C-alpha beads as a LAMMPS data file, in Angstrom:
LAMMPS data file: protein, C-alpha beads

109 atoms
108 bonds

1 atom types
1 bond types

-500.0 500.0 xlo xhi
-500.0 500.0 ylo yhi
-500.0 500.0 zlo zhi

Masses

1 110.0

Atoms # bond

1 1 1 8.699 3.293 0.549
2 1 1 8.618 0.994 3.494
3 1 1 11.784 -0.460 4.965
4 1 1 9.996 -3.643 5.988
5 1 1 11.723 -6.538 4.163
6 1 1 8.468 -8.514 3.861
7 1 1 6.736 -5.535 2.241
8 1 1 9.691 -4.894 -0.075
9 1 1 9.707 -8.538 -1.184
10 1 1 5.967 -8.441 -1.922
11 1 1 6.003 -5.077 -3.738
12 1 1 8.829 -6.286 -6.004
13 1 1 7.113 -9.580 -6.855
14 1 1 5.739 -10.548 -10.253
15 1 1 2.409 -11.255 -8.586
16 1 1 2.202 -7.623 -7.406
17 1 1 3.217 -6.214 -10.820
18 1 1 0.491 -8.275 -12.517
19 1 1 -2.149 -7.209 -9.990
20 1 1 -1.056 -3.567 -10.236
21 1 1 -1.284 -3.664 -14.047
22 1 1 -4.697 -5.322 -13.846
23 1 1 -5.947 -2.489 -11.596
24 1 1 -4.522 0.275 -13.824
25 1 1 -6.069 -1.336 -16.918
26 1 1 -9.437 -1.751 -15.194
27 1 1 -9.431 1.877 -13.972
28 1 1 -6.931 4.053 -15.877
29 1 1 -8.211 7.265 -14.282
30 1 1 -7.277 8.538 -10.837
31 1 1 -10.140 7.532 -8.554
32 1 1 -9.471 10.374 -6.132
33 1 1 -9.490 12.991 -8.892
34 1 1 -12.759 11.532 -10.206
35 1 1 -14.332 12.181 -6.790
36 1 1 -13.285 15.822 -7.235
37 1 1 -14.792 16.002 -10.750
38 1 1 -11.364 15.942 -12.453
39 1 1 -10.022 13.512 -15.001
40 1 1 -6.382 12.554 -14.487
41 1 1 -4.454 9.541 -15.696
42 1 1 -3.641 7.067 -12.916
43 1 1 0.034 6.156 -12.755
44 1 1 0.136 4.419 -9.365
45 1 1 -1.867 2.021 -7.214
46 1 1 -2.614 2.785 -3.572
47 1 1 -3.599 0.318 -0.826
48 1 1 -6.666 1.738 0.927
49 1 1 -5.818 -0.230 4.053
50 1 1 -2.032 -0.056 4.477
51 1 1 -0.257 -3.384 4.073
52 1 1 1.915 -2.802 7.129
53 1 1 -1.098 -2.609 9.447
54 1 1 -1.127 -6.396 9.290
55 1 1 0.544 -7.900 12.327
56 1 1 1.365 -11.258 10.770
57 1 1 2.940 -11.954 7.400
58 1 1 -0.327 -13.616 6.332
59 1 1 -2.324 -10.478 7.171
60 1 1 0.159 -8.333 5.261
61 1 1 -0.035 -10.700 2.282
62 1 1 -3.846 -10.554 2.301
63 1 1 -3.829 -6.742 2.297
64 1 1 -1.157 -6.567 -0.400
65 1 1 -2.936 -8.796 -2.901
66 1 1 -6.590 -7.973 -2.150
67 1 1 -7.893 -6.365 -5.342
68 1 1 -10.703 -4.625 -3.440
69 1 1 -8.073 -2.898 -1.276
70 1 1 -6.554 -1.155 -4.309
71 1 1 -7.160 2.299 -5.710
72 1 1 -5.840 3.723 -9.007
73 1 1 -4.340 7.171 -8.360
74 1 1 -2.128 9.812 -9.921
75 1 1 1.229 10.595 -8.317
76 1 1 -0.017 13.803 -6.679
77 1 1 -3.018 12.107 -5.078
78 1 1 -0.856 9.197 -3.905
79 1 1 1.407 11.597 -2.033
80 1 1 -1.599 13.419 -0.559
81 1 1 -3.179 10.135 0.579
82 1 1 0.011 9.174 2.409
83 1 1 0.282 12.632 3.967
84 1 1 -3.276 12.169 5.254
85 1 1 -2.292 8.837 6.768
86 1 1 0.803 10.423 8.333
87 1 1 2.774 7.608 6.704
88 1 1 6.029 9.452 7.115
89 1 1 5.580 10.755 10.651
90 1 1 7.852 9.630 13.475
91 1 1 4.899 8.069 15.330
92 1 1 3.813 5.994 12.332
93 1 1 7.357 4.790 11.705
94 1 1 7.638 3.786 15.371
95 1 1 4.328 1.886 15.207
96 1 1 5.496 0.073 12.088
97 1 1 8.766 -0.831 13.810
98 1 1 6.864 -2.219 16.810
99 1 1 4.716 -4.364 14.499
100 1 1 7.834 -5.594 12.718
101 1 1 9.445 -6.494 16.058
102 1 1 6.294 -8.353 17.135
103 1 1 6.255 -10.330 13.868
104 1 1 9.914 -11.222 14.414
105 1 1 9.285 -12.347 18.009
106 1 1 6.231 -14.389 17.017
107 1 1 8.142 -16.078 14.223
108 1 1 11.459 -16.811 15.895
109 1 1 11.007 -16.736 19.668

Bonds

1 1 1 2
2 1 2 3
3 1 3 4
4 1 4 5
5 1 5 6
6 1 6 7
7 1 7 8
8 1 8 9
9 1 9 10
10 1 10 11
11 1 11 12
12 1 12 13
13 1 13 14
14 1 14 15
15 1 15 16
16 1 16 17
17 1 17 18
18 1 18 19
19 1 19 20
20 1 20 21
21 1 21 22
22 1 22 23
23 1 23 24
24 1 24 25
25 1 25 26
26 1 26 27
27 1 27 28
28 1 28 29
29 1 29 30
30 1 30 31
31 1 31 32
32 1 32 33
33 1 33 34
34 1 34 35
35 1 35 36
36 1 36 37
37 1 37 38
38 1 38 39
39 1 39 40
40 1 40 41
41 1 41 42
42 1 42 43
43 1 43 44
44 1 44 45
45 1 45 46
46 1 46 47
47 1 47 48
48 1 48 49
49 1 49 50
50 1 50 51
51 1 51 52
52 1 52 53
53 1 53 54
54 1 54 55
55 1 55 56
56 1 56 57
57 1 57 58
58 1 58 59
59 1 59 60
60 1 60 61
61 1 61 62
62 1 62 63
63 1 63 64
64 1 64 65
65 1 65 66
66 1 66 67
67 1 67 68
68 1 68 69
69 1 69 70
70 1 70 71
71 1 71 72
72 1 72 73
73 1 73 74
74 1 74 75
75 1 75 76
76 1 76 77
77 1 77 78
78 1 78 79
79 1 79 80
80 1 80 81
81 1 81 82
82 1 82 83
83 1 83 84
84 1 84 85
85 1 85 86
86 1 86 87
87 1 87 88
88 1 88 89
89 1 89 90
90 1 90 91
91 1 91 92
92 1 92 93
93 1 93 94
94 1 94 95
95 1 95 96
96 1 96 97
97 1 97 98
98 1 98 99
99 1 99 100
100 1 100 101
101 1 101 102
102 1 102 103
103 1 103 104
104 1 104 105
105 1 105 106
106 1 106 107
107 1 107 108
108 1 108 109
């Protein structure tokens, strides 16, 4: 999970929980498994375009709560999707930190 306080606040919000539940109810099967001709129960919701790619808080908010940016997935596929995005690599973490610093500078300086 991200260490970005804005992201953490949004992902813990009631608005996010309601949207997440709406997505799981609308598509209870893992969308990635369906592409591979498998049927698996979706337990998580993935953002196709990562929330933290937004430079401003407004851009992050739009990505977080955009229903069309969501994908119902099983736990295994969610991990694989993030591996494919290199979400946990040193370079990605550094890029996210630079974006966070830029947001801070734009907001306060």
